[in-house]
C-alpha positions in Angstrom: 0.2 0.1 0.0 1.5 3.3 -1.2 0.9 6.4 0.6 2.4 9.8 -1.4 3.7 12.9 -0.2 2.5 16.5 0.4 1.8 18.3 -3.3 0.8 15.4 -5.5 -1.2 12.4 -5.8 -0.4 8.5 -6.4 0.5 9.4 -9.7 3.9 10.7 -8.1 5.0 6.9 -7.4 4.8 6.4 -11.5 8.8 5.9 -11.6 8.5 2.9 -9.5 5.2 1.3 -9.4 5.9 -1.2 -12.4 8.7 -2.4 -10.6 7.0 -2.6 -7.5 4.2 -4.8 -9.0 6.9 -7.5 -9.9 7.5 -7.8 -6.3 4.1 -7.8 -4.7 0.6 -6.8 -5.5 0.6 -2.9 -5.3 -2.3 -0.7 -4.4 -2.4 3.3 -4.2 -4.2 5.8 -1.8 -5.0 9.5 -3.0 -4.6 11.5 0.3 -6.5 14.6 -1.2 -9.3 12.6 -3.1 -10.2 10.0 -0.4 -13.6 9.1 -1.4 -14.5 8.6 2.4 -13.1 12.3 3.3 -15.1 13.7 0.3 -18.2 12.2 1.8 -17.4 12.9 5.3 -15.9 16.7 4.6 -18.9 18.4 6.0 -18.8 16.8 9.2 -15.0 17.1 9.6 -13.8 20.8 10.4 -10.8 21.2 10.3 -9.4 17.8 9.0 -7.2 16.2 12.0 -4.3 13.4 12.0 -6.9 11.0 13.9 -9.6 11.6 11.1 -7.1 11.3 8.6 -5.6 8.1 9.7 -8.9 6.5 10.4 -9.9 7.0 6.9 -6.9 5.7 5.5 -7.1 2.4 7.9 -10.5 1.8 6.4 -8.9 1.2 2.6 -6.1 -1.2 4.3 -6.2 -5.1 3.6 -6.3 -6.9 6.9 -2.2 -7.0 6.4 0.0 -5.3 4.4 3.4 -3.4 3.7 2.9 -0.1 3.8 5.2 2.3 2.2 4.9 6.0 2.2 7.1 9.1 0.7 7.1 12.4 3.0 4.0 13.0 4.7 3.0 9.5 3.6 5.7 8.3 5.4 4.9 10.1 8.3 1.2 9.0 8.4 2.3 5.5 7.5 4.8 5.6 10.6 1.5 6.6 12.9 -0.5 3.8 11.3 2.0 1.1 12.1 2.7 2.3 15.6 -1.2 2.5 16.3 -2.3 -0.6 13.9 0.8 -3.1 14.3 -1.5 -6.1 13.7 -2.5 -4.5 10.3 1.1 -3.7 9.1 3.6 -6.4 8.4 6.5 -4.1 7.5 6.9 -0.5 7.0 8.7 1.3 4.4 9.4 5.2 4.2 11.0 7.4 1.7 12.4 10.8 2.7 10.6 10.8 6.0 11.4 12.9 9.3 10.0 11.8 12.5 9.0 15.5 12.9 8.7 17.6 9.6 9.4 21.0 11.4 12.3 21.3 14.0 11.3 21.7 17.7 13.5 22.0 20.7 12.8 18.5 21.2 13.7 17.4 17.7 16.3 20.2 16.0 17.3 18.3 12.5 14.2 19.3 10.8 13.0 22.3 8.6 13.1 25.7 10.6 9.5 26.6 11.8 10.2 29.9 10.5 10.8 28.6 7.2 7.6 26.4 7.0 5.3 29.4 8.6 6.5 31.3 5.6 5.9 28.6 3.1 2.4 28.4 4.9 1.6 31.9 4.5 2.7 31.9 0.7 0.2 28.9 0.0 -2.7 30.7 1.5 -1.8 33.7 -0.5 -1.2 31.9 -3.8 -1.1 28.2 -4.0 -0.5 27.5 -7.5 2.9 29.4 -7.2 3.7 27.7 -3.7 3.2 24.4 -5.3 5.6 25.2 -8.0 8.1 26.4 -5.2 7.9 23.3 -3.5 8.6 21.2 -6.5 11.7 23.3 -6.6 12.5 22.4 -3.2 12.0 18.7 -3.6 14.5 18.6 -6.3 17.1 21.2 -5.0 20.6 19.8 -4.4 19.5 16.3 -6.2 22.4 15.3 -8.5 20.0 14.9 -11.0 17.9 18.0 -10.0 17.1 18.8 -14.0 15.7 15.5 -14.3 13.6 15.4 -11.3 12.5 18.8 -11.7 11.3 18.0 -15.1 9.6 14.8 -14.4 7.6 16.5 -11.2 6.5 19.3 -13.0 5.3 17.3 -15.9 3.4 15.3 -13.3 1.9 18.4 -11.7 1.2 20.5 -14.6 -2.7 20.1 -14.7 -2.8 19.6 -10.9 -4.7 22.2 -9.0 -4.6 22.5 -5.3 -7.8 21.5 -3.4 -9.4 22.7 -0.1 -7.8 19.8 1.6 -4.2 20.7 1.0 -3.8 23.3 3.6 -5.2 20.9 6.0 -2.8 18.5 5.0 0.0 20.8 5.1 -1.0 21.9 8.9 -1.2 17.8 9.5 2.3 17.7 8.3 3.6 20.5 10.5 1.8 18.8 13.6 2.8 15.4 13.4 5.4 14.2 16.2 6.3 10.6 15.5 9.3 10.4 18.2 7.3 7.8 20.3 5.5 6.4 17.5 9.0 5.5 15.7 10.7 4.3 19.0 7.7 1.7 19.5 7.7 0.2 16.1 8.0 -3.4 16.4 7.8 -4.8 12.7 10.3 -4.6 10.2 10.9 -1.2 8.9 13.1 0.5 6.0 13.7 3.8 5.7 15.3 5.5 2.9 16.8 8.9 3.1 18.2 11.4 0.8 21.9 12.8 1.3 21.2 15.9 -0.1 17.4 16.3 0.9 17.2 20.0 1.5 13.5 19.4 3.6 14.7 16.4 5.6 18.6 16.7 7.1 20.6 13.6 6.7 21.4 14.2 10.1 18.0 13.0 11.4 19.0 9.4 10.4 21.5 8.9 13.2 18.6 10.5 15.7 16.0 8.2 14.4 18.5 5.3 15.1 18.6 6.1 18.7 15.0 6.3 18.7 14.8 2.7 17.4 18.2 0.7 16.5 16.4 -2.2 15.1 14.9 0.1 11.9 16.8 0.2 9.0 18.0 3.5 8.1 19.6 4.1 4.5 20.9 7.2 3.3 20.9 7.3 -0.6 24.3 9.3 -2.1 23.5 12.3 -4.5 19.5 11.7 -3.9 17.4 14.9 -2.7 13.9 15.0 -1.2 12.3 12.4 -4.1 14.3 9.4 -4.1 12.0 7.4 -6.3 12.3 10.1 -8.9 16.0 10.7 -8.5 17.1 7.1 -8.2 14.1 4.5 -8.9 16.6 1.7 -9.5 18.1 2.5 -6.1 14.9 2.5 -4.3 13.3 -0.6 -5.9 16.8 -2.5 -5.1 16.7 -1.3 -1.4 12.9 -2.6 -1.4 13.5 -5.7 -3.1 16.1 -6.9 -0.8 14.0 -5.6 2.0 11.1 -7.7 1.4 13.4 -10.8 0.8 14.3 -10.7 4.3 11.0 -11.1 5.3 10.7 -14.2 3.5 13.5 -15.9 5.3 13.5 -16.3 8.9 16.4 -18.0 10.3 16.3 -19.2 14.1 20.2 -17.6 15.0 20.4 -19.6 18.2 19.4 -22.8 16.3 22.0 -21.7 13.8 24.9 -21.1 16.7 23.8 -24.4 18.4 23.5 -26.6 15.3 27.1 -25.6 14.1 28.5 -26.1 17.9 27.1 -29.3 18.0 29.1 -30.3 14.9 32.3 -28.9 15.3 34.0 -32.3 16.2 32.7 -33.6 12.7 32.6 -30.6 10.5 36.2 -31.2 9.1 35.8 -34.8 8.2 32.7 -34.2 6.3 32.7 -30.5 4.8 34.5 -31.6 1.4 32.1 -29.3 -0.6 32.7 -26.4 1.9 36.5 -27.0 1.6 36.4 -27.1 -2.3 34.6 -24.0 -2.6 36.8 -21.9 0.2 39.8 -23.3 -2.0 38.3 -21.5 -5.1 37.8 -18.6 -3.4 40.9 -18.5 -1.7 43.3 -19.8 -4.5 41.5 -18.2 -7.7 39.8 -15.0 -6.2 41.8 -13.9 -2.8 45.3 -14.8 -4.0 45.9 -13.1 -7.3 44.3 -10.0 -6.2 45.4 -9.3 -2.6 48.4 -6.8 -2.2 50.1 -8.3 0.8 52.0 -5.1 1.6 48.9 -3.5 2.3 46.9 -5.9 4.5 47.7 -5.6 8.3 44.5 -6.8 9.8 42.2 -9.6 8.2 39.0 -11.2 9.5 37.8 -15.0 8.3 34.2 -14.3 8.5 32.2 -17.2 9.9 35.6 -19.0 10.4 33.9 -22.5 11.8 36.8 -24.6 12.9 39.6 -22.1 11.7 40.5 -24.3 8.4 40.8 -21.1 6.5 41.8 -19.0 9.4 45.2 -21.1 9.1 45.5 -20.6 5.4 44.8 -16.7 5.8 47.8 -17.0 8.9 50.2 -18.5 6.3 49.3 -16.4 3.4 49.3 -13.0 5.1 52.5 -13.8 7.9 52.9 -11.5 10.7 49.5 -10.1 10.3 46.6 -9.6 12.7 44.0 -12.3 12.1 40.7 -12.8 13.5 38.6 -15.8 13.4 35.1 -14.5 13.9 31.8 -16.9 14.3 28.6 -16.9 15.7 29.0 -20.6 16.9 30.9 -20.7 20.3 31.4 -24.5 19.9 33.3 -23.8 16.6 35.5 -21.4 18.1 36.3 -23.5 21.0 37.4 -26.3 18.5 39.6 -23.7 16.4 41.1 -22.5 19.5 42.3 -25.9 20.6 43.2 -27.5 17.2 43.9 -24.6 14.7 46.3 -21.3 14.3 47.3 -20.5 17.7 48.3 -16.9 16.4 44.7 -16.1 15.5 42.2 -14.2 17.9 38.8 -15.9 18.2 35.9 -13.7 18.3 32.4 -14.5 18.8 30.0 -12.3 16.8 27.1 -12.0 14.5 27.8 -10.8 11.3 25.0 -8.5 11.1 26.2 -6.7 14.0 30.2 -7.0 13.9 32.0 -6.6 17.3 34.7 -4.6 15.4 35.8 -1.1 15.4 34.8 1.3 12.4 37.2 1.5 9.5 39.6 -1.2 11.2 39.6 -4.3 8.8 41.8 -4.4 5.6 40.4 -7.7 4.2 38.0 -9.9 5.3 37.4 -13.2 3.9 34.2 -15.5 4.3 33.3 -18.8 2.7 29.9 -20.1 2.9 29.2 -18.5 5.9 27.0 -15.2 5.1 24.0 -17.3 3.5 23.4 -17.9 7.2 22.6 -14.4 7.9 19.1 -13.0 7.8 19.2 -9.6 6.5 21.7 -8.9 3.7 21.6 -5.2 3.8 22.5 -5.1 7.3 25.0 -7.6 6.5 26.8 -5.3 4.0 26.1 -2.3 5.8 28.2 -3.9 8.6 31.0 -5.0 5.8 31.1 -1.2 5.0 31.4 0.2 8.2 34.4 -2.0 9.4 36.2 -2.0 6.3 39.0 0.7 6.0 38.9 2.6 3.0 39.9 0.4 -0.2 39.5 -2.6 1.9 38.2 -5.4 0.6 35.5 -8.3 1.3 36.3 -11.7 -0.5 33.2 -13.9 0.2 31.5 -17.2 -1.1 27.7 -17.8 -0.5 24.9 -20.0 -1.6 22.0 -19.3 -4.0 18.4 -20.6 -3.7 18.9 -23.6 -6.4 20.8 -25.2 -3.5 19.6 -28.7 -2.4 16.5 -28.1 -4.8 16.1 -31.7 -5.4 15.6 -32.0 -1.6 13.2 -29.2 -1.5 11.2 -31.0 -4.5 11.2 -34.3 -2.7 9.8 -32.4 0.7 7.4 -30.7 -1.6 5.5 -33.6 -2.7 4.8 -34.5 0.8 3.9 -31.4 2.9 4.1 -27.6 2.5 6.1 -27.2 5.4 10.1 -25.9 5.3 12.1 -28.5 5.3 15.3 -27.2 3.6 17.0 -24.0 4.3 16.5 -21.1 1.6 18.8 -18.6 0.5 19.0 -15.2 -0.9 19.2 -14.9 -4.9 21.9 -13.2 -6.4 20.0 -10.1 -7.6 19.4 -9.4 -3.7 23.2 -9.7 -2.5 24.1 -7.5 -5.4 21.4 -4.5 -4.5 22.6 -4.8 -1.0 26.3 -4.6 -2.1 24.9 -1.3 -3.8 22.9 -0.1 -1.1 25.7 0.0 1.1 27.6 2.0 -1.1 30.3 -0.8 -1.6 32.1 -1.6 -5.0 31.3 -4.9 -6.8 34.7 -5.8 -8.1 34.0 -9.3 -9.2 30.9 -11.6 -9.2 31.3 -15.3 -10.3 28.6 -17.9 -10.4 28.8 -21.9 -10.5 27.0 -25.0 -10.1 28.5 -27.9 -8.0 26.6 -31.4 -8.1 27.3 -34.0 -5.5 26.4 -37.5 -5.8 25.1 -40.1 -2.9 23.9 -43.6 -3.1 21.3 -43.1 -0.5 19.2 -40.1 0.9 20.2 -41.1 4.1 23.6 -40.2 3.5 23.1 -36.8 2.1 20.9 -36.1 5.2 23.5 -37.4 7.8 26.1 -35.4 5.7 24.0 -32.2 6.3 23.4 -32.8 10.1 27.1 -33.7 10.7 28.2 -30.3 9.7 25.4 -28.4 11.2 23.8 -27.1 8.1 20.1 -29.1 8.5 17.0 -27.0 8.6 17.2 -24.0 11.2 14.6 -21.7 9.8 11.9 -20.4 12.2 8.4 -22.2 11.4 9.8 -25.7 10.4 7.7 -28.6 11.2 8.0 -29.8 14.8 7.8 -33.5 16.1 8.6 -36.8 14.6 8.2 -37.3 10.9 6.1 -40.3 10.1 7.4 -43.3 8.0 5.1 -42.8 5.2 6.0 -39.3 4.7 9.7 -40.2 4.9 9.0 -43.0 1.9 7.3 -40.2 0.2 10.4 -37.8 0.2 12.7 -40.9 -0.6 10.3 -41.7 -3.4 10.2 -37.9 -4.4 14.1 -37.7 -4.4 14.3 -41.2 -6.6 12.9 -39.3 -9.7 16.6 -37.1 -9.7 18.5 -40.5 -9.7 21.2 -40.5 -12.3 24.0 -43.1 -13.2 26.3 -41.3 -10.6 23.7 -41.8 -8.1 21.1 -39.3 -6.2 22.3 -35.6 -7.2 22.4 -32.8 -4.4 23.1 -29.4 -6.4 24.6 -26.5 -5.0 24.4 -22.9 -6.3 27.5 -21.1 -5.5 28.1 -17.2 -5.7 31.7 -15.8 -5.4 32.0 -11.8 -4.8 34.9 -9.3 -4.4 33.5 -6.0 -2.9 35.6 -2.4 -2.0 35.0 -0.2 0.9 
């Protein structure tokens, strides 16, 4: 559900609405022309935030992603706070918690500036609308393009009697408490060059609610979807993808901890993929003399931490993993000079600008939020620092997923992000993608139980939230085996792995 900003209707979503329709069912709401408001207008004098929100909520489906721009974003935030059961996720563009500055929230438009604009609107609303469009495009790196597009959009649009009420509502909303109470996933896109919503408000909003994702788009003003529609859609796509994948991180850590003693003897695929990342991507491109601090992200048992230590002798090597059991094993059996650190890749326990090189093989697929992951990578890398990674794609183990799909609709196989989502998250974090490669690997097994035992032995069995609980009946297991047998070849039962390799620079 899309809520537009002040001064324009839902047609203002034109640059991105078709792309959004590829991601989900999309509906728009025209604030100035709400049918309910037109019918009730005589009994509502003046229009209030409460009345406006009540009218919007009537148009919402029982459960939706609510997305708003500027005033629409402020109303969406208020609605998400008041009706959390109706909103699955919240997305805002160029939206502050308070549009007009106050002693409690100074990072906003100065009150005198807003008062002058309001007075001008009362005197000549058509001229004020043209001035507003200019302010929306001002400072944007694509200012002429944004200005041209918005002027063409609004050339035949005349302000109606509700617009002044909406302007007063814009000035009256204080969403500090509402924003701080948001519990559902949220993505908030701000423009680096926005002249109406200062970029400094991002840091203040993060203090209100650190669980909400705040992203500042470079070179963008107050109309991100006009200035950089591809970036906005990529951010939305990556954000929505995270809502489809729900990993239980405690189970991830526990599962891999339990597998520490058997991992190295059973993880042949993991070693082969890591060797390719190390030998074909890292070694040919890494400049040894410039590397001082190295992190093996998702180090597991420390297999590649040892190789890093040998390759970069005398450097500071950190092996970081979510699973304490893996780290205990690594400390006892692997490179003694490495520093072992327990932590989450989406919230790295590392100083900003402290890492020269980061290596991660088949680990980041266990992250739930790729946008948060690469934002953290950007934060900790020194300028010019590099991140070498391999990860799994959604085609991984599709045979096993298909076999279970013939039995029931539950989640039995871990699901991983497509390459488009990963690349979009890299771009949204303002990282440079230096290299990207793809391959499919297929392993073969004589019996299905050999595959499932191997997955359990390396800790990579199902750790999704919402997976089936309880025992699996004999008939269902027979059904899965029968379904998997359809894939059998002369080499045995195939297990396919989709592998992505990437190099990014900070």
